[in-house]
Backbone bond lengths (Angstrom), bond angles and torsions (degrees), N, CA, C in turn:
res aa  C-N    CA-C-N  psi(-1)  N-CA   C-N-CA  omega(-1)  CA-C   N-CA-C  phi
1 X - - - 1.423 - - 1.554 103.45 -
2 X 1.384 112.12 138.91 1.415 121.78 -179.44 1.592 109.63 -89.03
3 X 1.250 117.06 131.70 1.438 119.63 175.03 1.496 110.64 -131.93
4 X 1.361 117.85 174.81 1.444 121.38 -176.29 1.597 109.17 -64.27
5 X 1.306 118.65 -24.33 1.533 117.15 -179.94 1.483 112.34 -71.69
6 X 1.352 115.40 -7.77 1.546 118.39 -177.05 1.718 102.54 -77.43
7 X 1.432 113.11 -30.48 1.397 113.02 -174.31 1.473 110.16 -99.70
8 X 1.289 120.93 9.84 1.506 121.15 -179.93 1.621 104.27 -93.80
9 X 1.426 112.06 137.62 1.509 111.61 179.91 1.617 109.71 -74.01
10 X 1.375 106.44 144.92 1.467 114.51 177.71 1.564 109.36 -74.94
11 X 1.176 116.99 138.19 1.391 120.06 177.13 1.558 108.82 -93.62
12 X 1.364 114.00 136.60 1.495 118.50 174.71 1.404 114.73 -109.29
13 X 1.261 117.81 152.46 1.464 121.36 179.02 1.510 106.43 -78.32
14 X 1.339 120.09 124.20 1.427 125.10 -179.17 1.431 105.80 -117.32
15 X 1.323 119.20 133.59 1.504 120.08 171.65 1.568 113.77 -84.38
16 X 1.240 117.09 126.04 1.431 119.08 -179.36 1.576 107.82 -72.37
17 X 1.352 112.84 143.52 1.467 119.44 179.15 1.535 105.71 -75.79
18 X 1.290 119.10 133.19 1.555 120.49 176.20 1.480 109.53 -57.93
19 X 1.324 114.62 143.00 1.451 124.16 179.62 1.405 111.88 -50.31
20 X 1.316 120.68 -42.75 1.500 123.75 -171.30 1.441 106.77 -65.38
21 X 1.383 118.89 -43.62 1.463 122.97 -177.71 1.485 109.26 -59.08
22 X 1.313 118.97 -44.26 1.517 120.67 -177.53 1.452 110.52 -65.73
23 X 1.386 120.69 -42.32 1.471 124.05 176.00 1.501 112.04 -62.34
24 X 1.337 117.26 -44.04 1.478 118.23 175.93 1.608 115.21 -60.75
25 X 1.441 109.65 -38.94 1.392 109.48 171.47 1.610 121.23 -66.61
26 X 1.309 111.22 -32.92 1.454 113.99 174.96 1.506 110.20 -71.65
27 X 1.306 119.47 -36.93 1.413 119.57 178.97 1.502 113.25 -66.86
28 X 1.229 118.19 -34.83 1.520 127.71 179.56 1.542 103.60 -64.42
29 X 1.370 121.59 -48.10 1.474 120.87 -175.80 1.445 107.08 -68.62
30 X 1.328 124.40 -42.67 1.341 124.11 -177.21 1.640 117.78 -64.11
31 X 1.297 107.57 -35.28 1.510 115.55 171.97 1.562 115.91 -68.81
32 X 1.377 109.65 -32.72 1.474 108.79 -175.01 1.545 111.33 -88.03
33 X 1.272 112.52 -10.36 1.601 116.46 -175.28 1.482 106.08 -70.33
34 X 1.282 116.65 138.34 1.583 122.46 176.82 1.504 105.80 -63.08
35 X 1.338 111.80 159.18 1.472 119.30 172.78 1.480 116.09 -60.44
36 X 1.293 117.17 162.05 1.488 120.88 176.47 1.518 111.33 -70.15
37 X 1.294 113.70 129.72 1.447 125.97 173.26 1.550 110.61 -78.23
38 X 1.190 118.43 143.27 1.452 125.98 174.10 1.572 105.49 -62.56
39 X 1.293 115.58 140.05 1.520 118.20 179.15 1.488 109.61 -106.94
40 X 1.334 117.32 132.72 1.514 114.60 178.53 1.507 108.77 -99.35
41 X 1.224 118.97 -176.82 1.464 122.89 -175.36 1.556 106.20 -72.26
42 X 1.368 104.67 142.87 1.472 115.14 -172.70 1.681 107.13 -71.73
43 X 1.288 110.59 -41.08 1.490 116.71 -177.81 1.534 109.76 -120.51
44 X 1.233 126.72 119.53 1.347 128.19 -172.50 1.556 112.92 -93.46
45 X 1.259 118.84 -22.62 1.475 117.87 178.61 1.472 116.98 -82.59
46 X 1.267 113.78 160.23 1.522 116.46 -177.31 1.496 114.98 -59.05
47 X 1.289 121.12 162.48 1.443 119.53 -177.27 1.494 104.78 -83.70
48 X 1.360 111.51 132.87 1.436 120.58 -176.15 1.580 107.85 -113.45
49 X 1.299 121.21 136.56 1.351 122.59 177.76 1.559 109.49 -130.21
50 X 1.275 119.15 127.94 1.467 128.24 178.58 1.489 111.28 -102.37
51 X 1.238 119.11 126.14 1.568 118.02 173.68 1.391 116.20 -69.60
52 X 1.218 116.01 137.01 1.427 128.69 172.60 1.496 110.89 -123.35
53 X 1.420 119.06 -175.88 1.481 118.13 169.47 1.514 108.73 -75.48
54 X 1.367 113.61 -178.71 1.379 120.08 175.10 1.493 114.61 -68.47
55 X 1.316 118.76 142.36 1.487 123.86 177.76 1.608 110.71 57.03
56 X 1.373 118.77 58.09 1.404 116.77 173.87 1.572 111.82 -60.87
57 X 1.253 114.64 133.48 1.564 120.19 -168.00 1.499 111.70 -115.62
58 X 1.273 120.64 -34.74 1.415 124.74 -171.47 1.556 111.11 -147.96
59 X 1.234 112.93 145.00 1.539 112.98 178.11 1.609 109.98 -137.26
60 X 1.270 117.94 140.02 1.410 124.43 -179.91 1.556 109.60 -133.50
61 X 1.320 118.06 150.72 1.407 125.92 -171.51 1.536 109.41 -126.54
62 X 1.300 113.35 127.94 1.519 117.06 175.10 1.576 107.93 -161.22
63 X 1.286 115.21 164.57 1.445 119.75 174.99 1.526 106.42 -85.43
64 X 1.276 122.94 96.35 1.371 127.58 -171.76 1.596 110.09 -82.10
65 X 1.211 118.70 -31.45 1.556 119.55 -173.33 1.532 110.76 -117.96
66 X 1.307 113.53 23.36 1.540 117.37 171.19 1.501 116.03 56.75
67 X 1.417 116.37 26.12 1.471 115.36 173.02 1.565 118.38 -97.56
68 X 1.405 112.15 14.12 1.402 122.57 178.67 1.448 114.41 67.11
69 X 1.371 117.27 22.31 1.448 120.08 176.46 1.619 104.98 -128.35
70 X 1.351 110.10 139.39 1.542 115.70 -176.83 1.416 114.26 -70.10
71 X 1.281 119.29 134.70 1.533 127.59 -178.05 1.548 101.36 -119.01
72 X 1.356 106.65 155.98 1.598 118.27 -177.10 1.516 112.58 -114.58
73 X 1.319 115.65 138.30 1.463 125.28 172.05 1.481 105.31 -119.92
74 X 1.370 112.14 125.70 1.611 120.29 176.86 1.490 106.80 -119.92
75 X 1.462 107.24 135.27 1.505 112.03 177.54 1.640 103.58 -98.90
76 X 1.336 110.54 125.82 1.577 120.59 -179.52 1.360 109.80 -107.05
77 X 1.375 114.47 113.77 1.382 124.81 -176.87 1.568 111.72 -63.31
78 X 1.226 119.59 -50.87 1.526 119.14 -171.49 1.589 115.61 -63.82
79 X 1.224 120.92 -56.43 1.432 119.99 -177.55 1.634 114.47 -78.99
80 X 1.362 111.82 -4.45 1.542 120.11 -168.31 1.509 119.17 53.19
81 X 1.331 108.17 50.88 1.475 116.59 176.45 1.528 109.48 -128.16
82 X 1.332 112.37 171.17 1.420 122.71 164.48 1.504 110.46 -119.88
83 X 1.289 115.12 146.77 1.478 122.01 -172.50 1.517 100.47 -118.99
84 X 1.362 111.38 132.58 1.542 124.90 -179.08 1.526 107.14 -112.77
85 X 1.331 114.65 118.07 1.519 121.64 179.57 1.525 105.42 -114.74
86 X 1.383 116.48 113.03 1.458 116.33 179.65 1.485 109.42 -82.86
87 X 1.325 116.02 140.92 1.478 125.68 178.36 1.584 107.41 -80.40
88 X 1.290 111.99 142.50 1.520 116.45 177.39 1.472 114.69 -99.96
89 X 1.295 115.41 -6.42 1.534 120.53 177.00 1.473 116.15 93.81
90 X 1.323 112.44 -11.08 1.581 112.72 176.01 1.532 111.93 -113.79
91 X 1.303 117.42 23.73 1.377 121.02 -177.86 1.527 112.94 90.88
92 X 1.248 119.68 -10.13 1.438 125.69 175.07 1.537 112.86 -85.27
93 X 1.297 117.61 161.94 1.507 124.29 178.93 1.561 106.63 -122.04
94 X 1.318 111.04 135.65 1.493 117.27 -175.51 1.501 109.99 -82.81
95 X 1.276 120.56 -148.68 1.391 125.07 -173.64 1.500 112.91 -77.63
96 X 1.305 115.80 156.49 1.510 123.93 -175.84 1.463 110.44 -93.86
97 X 1.264 119.58 143.03 1.471 129.20 173.99 1.450 107.98 -132.06
98 X 1.411 119.87 127.67 1.409 122.05 172.29 1.560 111.61 -108.94
99 X 1.352 111.64 146.18 1.540 120.84 -179.52 1.348 111.56 -129.42
100 X 1.342 126.01 127.40 1.470 129.47 -179.01 1.572 104.02 -70.44
101 X 1.366 117.14 136.73 1.505 122.45 173.87 1.411 115.82 -135.48
102 X 1.320 119.13 7.68 1.459 120.50 -176.24 1.453 118.66 104.39
103 X 1.321 115.91 -177.56 1.411 119.44 -167.92 1.628 113.60 -69.34
104 X 1.230 115.58 122.15 1.577 121.61 167.28 1.540 118.49 51.58
105 X 1.390 111.00 56.06 1.620 109.22 -177.55 1.604 104.71 -66.80
106 X 1.271 108.52 143.48 1.465 118.72 -179.24 1.565 115.51 -120.54
107 X 1.375 114.49 -4.10 1.455 119.44 -177.63 1.505 111.52 -142.44
108 X 1.376 115.70 150.72 1.506 113.81 171.07 1.583 100.77 -131.03
109 X 1.366 110.49 140.45 1.503 119.35 171.64 1.377 112.70 -131.48
110 X 1.348 121.13 129.17 1.481 124.85 -176.84 1.463 109.60 -122.02
111 X 1.323 113.62 139.49 1.496 122.51 -176.71 1.570 109.85 -150.68
112 X 1.272 120.17 156.36 1.383 120.79 178.57 1.541 105.12 -95.97
113 X 1.290 117.65 99.98 1.380 122.99 -174.05 1.623 118.70 -75.92
114 X 1.352 109.89 -26.75 1.430 118.50 -179.35 1.656 107.41 -91.96
115 X 1.315 114.08 2.68 1.489 112.56 -176.76 1.458 118.87 52.70
116 X 1.413 115.36 38.23 1.421 122.50 -172.78 1.487 109.07 -93.20
117 X 1.415 122.86 15.41 1.491 120.83 -177.23 1.525 111.91 -66.43
118 X 1.228 113.23 148.47 1.473 122.19 -174.88 1.615 105.18 -96.35
119 X 1.318 115.37 148.33 1.444 120.04 179.97 1.600 107.29 -83.86
């Protein structure tokens, strides 16, 4: 007969490691670790800001114009627009284009509806 005790985990007796052994192991690891290396800046290029509408809420990336460079589409809640920023291929973004879409867009979904993707 199956009872609730069948689903309860069995407890095992586990010996606790003595505190001195744990401290000795930690000290050995700390002494064996190499010294701290100097950390350089994470990003070395200048800060870049790209204008969008007010309250940008969602961003999606895809190759919109088939130039093999990723482009960005941003949903802007306040003016009810999407902003399209075309990628230039070198990490830079080209000109901005805004399109009205209605009240408070909160998401962007991109897909190749004509199935024109290249292999």
